[in-house]
C-alpha positions in Angstrom: 27.0 -14.4 -10.4 28.8 -13.2 -7.3 27.7 -13.0 -3.6 29.4 -11.2 -0.8 29.1 -13.0 2.6 29.3 -10.7 5.6 29.9 -11.7 9.2 32.4 -11.2 12.0 35.5 -13.3 11.3 37.8 -12.8 14.3 36.8 -15.7 16.5 37.4 -19.4 15.8 33.6 -19.9 16.2 32.8 -17.2 13.6 35.4 -18.4 11.1 34.2 -22.0 11.4 30.6 -21.0 11.1 31.3 -18.8 8.1 33.2 -21.6 6.4 30.4 -24.1 7.1 27.6 -21.8 5.8 29.5 -20.7 2.7 30.4 -24.3 1.9 26.7 -25.2 2.1 25.8 -22.3 -0.2 28.5 -23.1 -2.7 27.4 -26.8 -2.8 23.7 -25.9 -3.2 24.3 -23.2 -5.9 27.6 -24.1 -7.7 27.1 -21.3 -10.3 27.3 -18.7 -7.5 30.8 -17.4 -6.6 30.9 -16.4 -3.0 33.4 -13.9 -1.6 34.2 -14.7 2.0 36.4 -12.0 3.4 38.2 -14.3 5.8 39.6 -16.1 2.7 41.3 -12.9 1.5 44.7 -13.3 3.2 45.9 -10.0 1.7 43.7 -8.1 4.2 42.7 -10.7 6.8 45.9 -12.6 7.6 46.2 -11.1 11.1 49.9 -12.0 11.3 50.5 -9.6 8.4 49.5 -5.9 8.1 46.6 -4.2 6.3 45.6 -0.8 7.3 42.0 0.5 7.5 42.1 2.0 4.0 43.4 -1.3 2.5 40.6 -3.3 4.2 37.9 -0.8 3.3 38.9 -0.6 -0.3 39.3 -4.3 -0.8 36.0 -5.3 0.8 34.1 -2.4 -0.8 35.4 -3.4 -4.2 34.3 -7.0 -3.6 30.9 -5.9 -2.3 30.1 -3.4 -5.1 31.1 -5.9 -7.7 28.7 -8.5 -6.3 25.1 -9.0 -7.3 24.0 -10.1 -3.8 25.0 -9.7 -0.2 24.4 -12.2 2.6 24.6 -10.7 6.0 24.8 -12.6 9.3 22.9 -10.6 11.9 23.6 -12.7 15.0 25.5 -11.6 18.0 24.9 -9.1 20.9 24.4 -6.6 18.1 25.0 -6.7 14.4 28.8 -6.7 13.8 29.9 -3.1 13.1 31.6 -4.1 9.8 28.5 -6.0 8.7 26.3 -3.1 9.5 28.6 -0.8 7.4 28.5 -3.3 4.5 24.7 -3.5 4.7 24.7 0.3 4.2 27.0 0.1 1.2 24.9 -2.7 -0.3 21.7 -0.8 0.2 23.2 2.4 -1.3 24.3 0.4 -4.4 21.0 -1.4 -4.8 22.5 -4.8 -4.1 19.9 -7.3 -2.9 20.5 -8.4 0.7 19.6 -11.7 2.4 19.9 -11.3 6.2 20.6 -14.5 8.2 19.3 -14.2 11.7 19.4 -17.4 13.7 19.3 -16.1 17.3 17.1 -18.4 19.4 15.6 -15.5 21.3 13.3 -14.8 18.4 11.2 -17.8 19.5 8.1 -17.6 21.7 6.3 -14.6 20.2 3.0 -16.3 21.2 4.1 -17.1 24.7 1.9 -14.9 27.0 4.5 -14.9 29.9 7.2 -13.7 27.5 4.9 -11.0 26.1 3.8 -9.9 29.6 7.5 -9.7 30.7 8.0 -6.9 28.2 6.2 -4.5 30.5 8.7 -5.3 33.4 11.9 -3.4 33.5 14.9 -5.5 32.4 12.8 -8.6 31.6 12.8 -8.5 27.8 12.9 -12.2 26.7 13.5 -11.3 23.1 16.6 -10.1 21.2 16.6 -6.5 19.9 18.2 -5.6 16.5 18.7 -2.1 15.2 15.6 -1.3 13.2 17.3 1.1 10.8 19.8 -1.6 9.8 17.2 -4.3 9.5 15.0 -1.8 7.6 17.7 -1.3 5.0 17.8 -5.1 4.5 14.0 -5.4 4.2 13.8 -2.5 1.8 16.2 -4.3 -0.5 15.8 -8.0 0.4 14.7 -10.3 3.1 15.6 -11.8 6.5 15.5 -15.5 7.2 16.3 -17.5 10.3 18.2 -20.6 9.1 20.8 -21.7 6.6 18.4 -23.7 4.4 16.0 -20.7 4.2 19.0 -18.5 3.2 19.9 -20.9 0.4 16.3 -21.0 -0.7 16.1 -17.2 -0.7 19.2 -16.9 -2.8 17.9 -19.5 -5.2 14.6 -17.6 -5.4 16.4 -14.4 -6.3 18.2 -16.2 -9.1 15.0 -17.8 -10.3 13.3 -14.5 -10.3 16.1 -12.9 -12.3 16.9 -10.4 -9.5 20.6 -11.5 -9.5 22.4 -12.4 -12.7 
Protein backbone atom coordinates (compact mmCIF):
# COMPACT_ATOMS: atom_id res chain seq x y z
CA UNK A 1 0.00 0.00 0.00
CA UNK A 2 1.51 3.29 -1.11
CA UNK A 3 0.65 6.94 -0.48
CA UNK A 4 1.96 10.03 -2.23
CA UNK A 5 2.51 13.04 0.07
CA UNK A 6 2.19 16.37 -1.73
CA UNK A 7 3.29 19.73 -0.34
CA UNK A 8 5.69 22.51 -1.17
CA UNK A 9 9.22 21.47 -0.33
CA UNK A 10 11.46 24.43 -1.03
CA UNK A 11 11.62 26.18 2.33
CA UNK A 12 13.19 24.79 5.48
CA UNK A 13 9.80 25.20 7.19
CA UNK A 14 8.00 23.12 4.53
CA UNK A 15 10.69 20.44 4.44
CA UNK A 16 10.69 20.09 8.23
CA UNK A 17 6.87 20.07 8.39
CA UNK A 18 6.69 17.41 5.66
CA UNK A 19 9.23 15.25 7.48
CA UNK A 20 7.35 15.57 10.78
CA UNK A 21 3.91 14.79 9.32
CA UNK A 22 5.15 11.89 7.19
CA UNK A 23 7.05 10.49 10.17
CA UNK A 24 3.84 10.55 12.23
CA UNK A 25 1.96 8.84 9.40
CA UNK A 26 4.64 6.18 8.95
CA UNK A 27 4.67 5.49 12.71
CA UNK A 28 0.88 5.29 12.97
CA UNK A 29 0.39 3.09 9.88
CA UNK A 30 3.62 1.11 9.36
CA UNK A 31 2.15 -0.99 6.53
CA UNK A 32 1.78 2.20 4.47
CA UNK A 33 4.72 3.17 2.25
CA UNK A 34 4.79 6.95 1.89
CA UNK A 35 6.51 8.63 -1.05
CA UNK A 36 7.75 12.06 0.02
CA UNK A 37 9.13 13.86 -3.05
CA UNK A 38 11.77 15.77 -1.08
CA UNK A 39 13.37 12.42 -0.23
CA UNK A 40 13.93 11.72 -3.94
CA UNK A 41 17.38 13.25 -4.41
CA UNK A 42 17.44 12.29 -8.10
CA UNK A 43 15.01 15.13 -8.83
CA UNK A 44 15.01 17.26 -5.70
CA UNK A 45 18.67 17.73 -4.79
CA UNK A 46 18.77 21.40 -5.71
CA UNK A 47 22.57 21.39 -5.97
CA UNK A 48 22.17 18.94 -8.87
CA UNK A 49 20.13 19.24 -12.06
CA UNK A 50 16.74 17.83 -13.02
CA UNK A 51 14.75 19.40 -15.81
CA UNK A 52 10.99 19.87 -15.86
CA UNK A 53 10.34 16.64 -17.78
CA UNK A 54 12.45 14.59 -15.37
CA UNK A 55 10.56 16.03 -12.40
CA UNK A 56 7.14 15.60 -14.03
CA UNK A 57 7.84 12.02 -15.08
CA UNK A 58 9.32 10.95 -11.74
CA UNK A 59 6.57 12.45 -9.58
CA UNK A 60 3.75 11.42 -11.93
CA UNK A 61 5.03 7.83 -11.96
CA UNK A 62 5.16 7.82 -8.16
CA UNK A 63 1.70 9.36 -7.89
CA UNK A 64 0.01 7.08 -10.41
CA UNK A 65 1.54 4.01 -8.76
CA UNK A 66 0.07 5.08 -5.40
CA UNK A 67 -3.26 4.05 -3.96
CA UNK A 68 -3.69 7.30 -2.01
CA UNK A 69 -2.67 10.94 -2.16
CA UNK A 70 -2.27 13.22 0.83
CA UNK A 71 -2.24 16.88 -0.20
CA UNK A 72 -1.30 19.77 2.10
CA UNK A 73 -3.53 22.71 1.20
CA UNK A 74 -2.00 25.40 3.42
CA UNK A 75 -0.34 28.57 2.20
CA UNK A 76 -1.40 31.81 0.55
CA UNK A 77 -2.85 29.52 -2.10
CA UNK A 78 -2.50 25.81 -2.72
CA UNK A 79 1.03 25.12 -3.98
CA UNK A 80 0.97 25.04 -7.80
CA UNK A 81 2.65 21.63 -7.96
CA UNK A 82 0.25 20.22 -5.36
CA UNK A 83 -2.72 21.55 -7.32
CA UNK A 84 -1.41 19.84 -10.46
CA UNK A 85 -0.88 16.60 -8.55
CA UNK A 86 -4.45 16.80 -7.19
CA UNK A 87 -5.67 16.94 -10.80
CA UNK A 88 -3.57 13.91 -11.74
CA UNK A 89 -4.82 11.95 -8.71
CA UNK A 90 -8.43 12.85 -9.44
CA UNK A 91 -8.12 11.88 -13.12
CA UNK A 92 -6.63 8.53 -12.07
CA UNK A 93 -9.32 7.84 -9.43
CA UNK A 94 -6.77 7.91 -6.60
CA UNK A 95 -8.43 8.82 -3.27
CA UNK A 96 -7.21 12.14 -1.86
CA UNK A 97 -6.98 13.31 1.75
CA UNK A 98 -6.51 17.07 1.90
CA UNK A 99 -4.78 18.46 4.99
CA UNK A 100 -5.87 22.05 5.64
CA UNK A 101 -4.59 23.46 8.94
CA UNK A 102 -4.92 27.22 8.27
CA UNK A 103 -6.15 28.91 11.47
CA UNK A 104 -8.31 31.35 9.49
CA UNK A 105 -10.91 28.63 9.05
CA UNK A 106 -11.87 29.23 12.70
CA UNK A 107 -14.71 31.49 13.81
CA UNK A 108 -17.46 30.56 11.37
CA UNK A 109 -20.05 31.36 14.07
CA UNK A 110 -18.51 34.70 15.08
CA UNK A 111 -21.06 37.34 14.05
CA UNK A 112 -18.43 40.10 13.70
CA UNK A 113 -16.35 37.96 11.35
CA UNK A 114 -19.42 37.07 9.32
CA UNK A 115 -20.57 40.71 9.13
CA UNK A 116 -17.09 41.75 7.98
CA UNK A 117 -17.60 39.71 4.79
CA UNK A 118 -19.85 42.47 3.47
CA UNK A 119 -17.11 45.10 3.90
CA UNK A 120 -14.58 45.44 1.09
CA UNK A 121 -11.18 43.92 2.00
CA UNK A 122 -12.28 42.67 5.43
CA UNK A 123 -12.60 38.95 4.79
CA UNK A 124 -11.49 37.29 8.03
CA UNK A 125 -11.39 33.85 6.46
CA UNK A 126 -8.99 32.16 4.06
CA UNK A 127 -10.11 31.43 0.51
CA UNK A 128 -9.18 28.24 -1.31
CA UNK A 129 -9.82 27.52 -4.96
CA UNK A 130 -13.18 25.76 -5.10
CA UNK A 131 -12.41 23.76 -8.25
CA UNK A 132 -9.31 22.22 -6.69
CA UNK A 133 -10.99 21.52 -3.34
CA UNK A 134 -13.99 20.15 -5.24
CA UNK A 135 -11.76 17.58 -6.95
CA UNK A 136 -10.57 16.44 -3.53
CA UNK A 137 -14.09 16.23 -2.11
CA UNK A 138 -15.34 14.29 -5.14
CA UNK A 139 -12.66 11.68 -4.54
CA UNK A 140 -11.83 11.98 -0.84
CA UNK A 141 -12.00 14.32 2.11
CA UNK A 142 -10.42 17.39 3.68
CA UNK A 143 -9.36 17.40 7.34
CA UNK A 144 -7.82 20.12 9.50
CA UNK A 145 -5.12 18.43 11.59
CA UNK A 146 -2.52 15.70 11.38
CA UNK A 147 -4.33 13.30 13.70
CA UNK A 148 -7.52 13.59 11.65
CA UNK A 149 -5.47 12.96 8.50
CA UNK A 150 -4.04 9.77 10.00
CA UNK A 151 -7.54 8.69 11.03
CA UNK A 152 -8.89 9.40 7.53
CA UNK A 153 -6.13 7.28 5.98
CA UNK A 154 -6.76 4.48 8.46
CA UNK A 155 -10.49 4.65 7.69
CA UNK A 156 -9.81 4.32 3.95
CA UNK A 157 -7.69 1.24 4.71
CA UNK A 158 -10.36 -0.22 7.02
CA UNK A 159 -13.06 0.40 4.40
CA UNK A 160 -10.96 -1.37 1.76
CA UNK A 161 -10.76 1.75 -0.41
CA UNK A 162 -6.97 1.52 -0.54
CA UNK A 163 -5.20 -1.80 -0.68
